[in-house]
C-alpha positions in Angstrom: 0.0 0.0 0.0 1.4 3.4 -1.0 1.8 6.3 1.5 -1.2 8.1 -0.2 -3.4 5.1 0.2 -2.5 4.7 3.9 -3.4 8.4 4.5 -6.8 8.1 2.7 -7.5 4.8 4.6 -6.7 6.5 8.0 -8.9 9.4 7.2 -11.8 7.2 6.2 -11.7 5.5 9.6 -12.9 7.3 12.7 -10.3 8.1 15.5 -11.4 5.0 17.3 -10.1 2.9 14.4 -13.3 0.7 14.6 -16.1 2.6 12.7 -15.4 3.8 9.2 -17.1 6.7 7.6 -18.7 4.2 5.2 -20.1 2.2 8.0 -21.4 5.3 9.8 -23.1 6.5 6.7 -24.8 3.1 6.3 -25.9 2.9 9.9 -27.3 6.5 9.7 -29.1 5.7 6.5 -30.7 2.5 7.9 -31.8 4.3 11.0 -33.4 7.1 9.0 -35.1 4.5 6.8 -36.7 2.8 9.9 -37.9 6.2 11.1 -39.5 6.9 7.7 -41.6 3.8 8.2 -42.3 3.9 12.0 -43.2 7.6 12.3 -45.7 7.9 9.5 -47.4 4.7 10.7 -48.0 6.3 14.1 -48.6 9.9 12.9 -50.5 9.4 9.6 -52.2 6.0 10.0 -52.9 5.2 13.7 -53.6 8.6 15.2 -56.1 9.9 12.6 -58.1 6.7 13.3 -58.2 7.4 17.0 -58.1 11.1 17.7 -61.2 13.2 16.8 -60.4 16.9 17.0 -62.7 18.7 19.3 -64.5 15.5 20.5 -62.9 14.2 23.7 -65.6 11.6 24.4 -65.3 10.0 20.9 -61.5 10.1 21.1 -61.6 8.3 24.5 -64.0 5.6 23.1 -61.8 5.1 20.0 -58.7 4.5 22.2 -60.6 2.1 24.5 -62.0 0.2 21.5 -58.6 0.1 19.7 -56.0 -0.3 22.4 -53.8 -2.5 20.2 -53.7 0.2 17.6 -52.9 2.9 20.2 -50.2 0.7 21.7 -48.7 0.2 18.2 -48.7 3.9 17.7 -46.8 4.4 20.9 -44.2 1.8 19.8 -44.0 3.5 16.4 -43.0 6.7 18.1 -40.7 4.9 20.5 -38.8 3.2 17.7 -38.5 6.5 15.9 -37.0 8.3 18.9 -34.6 5.4 19.7 -33.4 5.5 16.1 -32.7 9.2 16.6 -30.2 8.2 19.2 -28.4 5.8 16.8 -28.5 8.3 14.0 -27.1 11.1 16.2 -24.1 8.9 17.0 -23.6 7.7 13.4 -23.7 11.2 12.0 -21.2 12.4 14.6 -18.8 9.7 13.5 -19.5 10.5 9.8 -18.8 14.2 10.1 -16.2 14.5 12.9 -13.4 14.6 10.3 -14.8 18.0 9.2 -15.0 19.5 12.6 -15.0 17.3 15.7 -16.2 19.9 18.2 -19.1 21.1 15.9 -20.0 17.5 15.0 -20.3 16.7 18.7 -22.4 19.8 19.3 -24.7 18.8 16.4 -25.2 15.4 17.9 -26.0 16.9 21.3 -28.8 19.0 19.8 -30.4 15.8 18.3 -29.9 14.1 21.7 -31.7 17.0 23.5 -34.5 16.7 21.0 -34.8 13.0 21.6 -34.9 13.3 25.4 -37.7 15.9 25.1 -39.6 13.6 22.6 -39.3 10.6 24.9 -40.6 12.7 27.8 -43.5 13.8 25.6 -44.2 10.1 24.8 -44.8 9.4 28.5 -48.1 11.3 28.1 -49.4 8.6 25.7 -48.1 5.8 28.0 -50.0 7.4 30.9 -53.3 7.3 28.9 -52.8 3.7 28.1 -52.0 2.7 31.7 -54.8 4.6 33.4 -57.8 4.1 31.0 -58.4 0.6 32.4 -57.8 1.3 36.1 -60.4 1.7 38.9 -60.0 5.5 38.5 -59.7 6.0 34.7 -58.8 9.2 33.1 -61.7 11.5 32.2 -62.3 12.5 28.6 -60.9 15.9 29.4 -57.7 14.4 30.9 -57.2 12.2 27.9 -57.3 15.2 25.5 -55.1 17.1 27.9 -52.5 14.3 27.7 -52.7 14.1 24.0 -52.2 17.9 23.7 -49.3 17.7 26.1 -47.6 15.1 23.9 -47.9 17.4 20.9 -46.8 20.5 22.7 -43.7 18.9 24.2 -42.8 17.1 21.0 -43.1 20.2 18.9 -41.0 22.2 21.4 -38.3 19.6 21.0 -38.4 20.0 17.2 -36.8 23.5 17.7 -33.6 21.7 18.9 -34.0 19.2 15.9 -34.2 22.2 13.5 -30.9 23.6 14.9 -29.4 20.1 14.6 -30.3 20.0 10.9 -28.9 23.5 10.2 -25.6 22.5 11.9 -25.6 19.2 10.1 -26.1 20.9 6.8 -23.2 23.2 7.5 -20.9 20.3 8.2 -22.0 18.5 5.1 -21.4 21.7 3.1 -17.9 21.9 4.5 -17.0 18.3 3.9 -15.2 17.0 0.8 -16.9 13.6 0.7 -20.6 14.4 0.7 -22.3 16.5 -2.1 -22.7 20.1 -1.0 -26.2 20.3 -2.4 -27.2 17.9 0.4 -25.9 20.4 3.0 -28.0 23.2 1.5 -31.1 21.0 1.5 -30.5 20.0 5.2 -30.1 23.6 6.2 -33.3 24.5 4.4 -35.1 21.6 6.2 -33.8 22.8 9.5 -35.0 26.3 8.9 -38.4 24.9 7.9 -38.7 23.2 11.3 -37.6 26.4 13.1 -40.1 28.6 11.2 -43.0 26.1 11.6 -42.6 25.8 15.3 -41.8 29.5 16.0 -44.7 30.7 13.9 -47.4 30.6 16.6 -45.2 32.7 18.9 -43.4 35.2 16.7 -45.4 35.6 13.5 -48.8 33.9 13.8 -50.3 35.7 10.8 -47.6 35.0 8.3 -48.2 32.3 5.7 -45.5 29.6 6.0 -47.1 26.8 4.1 -43.9 26.2 2.1 -42.1 25.2 5.3 -44.2 22.0 5.4 -42.3 20.7 2.3 -38.7 21.4 3.4 -38.4 18.0 5.0 -37.7 16.5 1.6 -34.1 17.4 2.1 -33.9 14.8 4.9 -35.3 12.1 2.6 -32.8 12.9 -0.2 -30.0 12.8 2.4 -31.2 9.4 3.6 -31.3 8.0 0.1 -27.7 9.3 -0.5 -26.5 7.6 2.7 -28.1 4.3 1.7 -27.1 4.3 -2.0 -23.8 6.2 -2.1 -22.6 6.4 1.5 -20.8 3.0 1.2 -18.7 4.5 -1.6 -17.4 7.5 0.3 -14.0 8.5 -1.0 -12.1 11.4 0.6 -9.6 13.4 -1.4 -6.0 13.2 -0.2 
């Protein structure tokens, strides 16, 4: 092996010498793919069948009659948030050659988001545990817990938005990931920030376009799965 090949090989491996950038990219891509399946199941399939906006009594009855579906939704969210932990680590390994300190900070923002999201999920667990007890939750308490889950989770998305902006910057500065992906990730992060700050800072401003900025995450996931295993850094 030539000196140049040794240098490139060393740079492709993380400082631990165990996880390569290629492996980190693949792990991050698989984690994101699992999230793309688990989160929509809970958010777009299960919850619309259970929660009736403005009707607490019907919502409670739906949950009581479909407890297996409600439990599956909880597990869908749980799997999503656990994958966030794995993806945070994998992306840290993938991008620490660009800037180790900033990559660590980027991972921490995703970890903070995940902790908040898991805390929010406890509201759904509480509903499931207490509906069949001797002193079950009232319809009002059920809706209050559902609202608390949304409020806490959406608050956590502020940290997730910052994570994506920093992640996009690191990708933009790397020499082994297409820069266009960095731009798309930064746009996605700004979309999350605008959407979740809108009710507080500019409630009357139309920000419908922000709902579509998440496509940058999907494109990044596809690149990690299809091209991440072929990462080659310049010498």
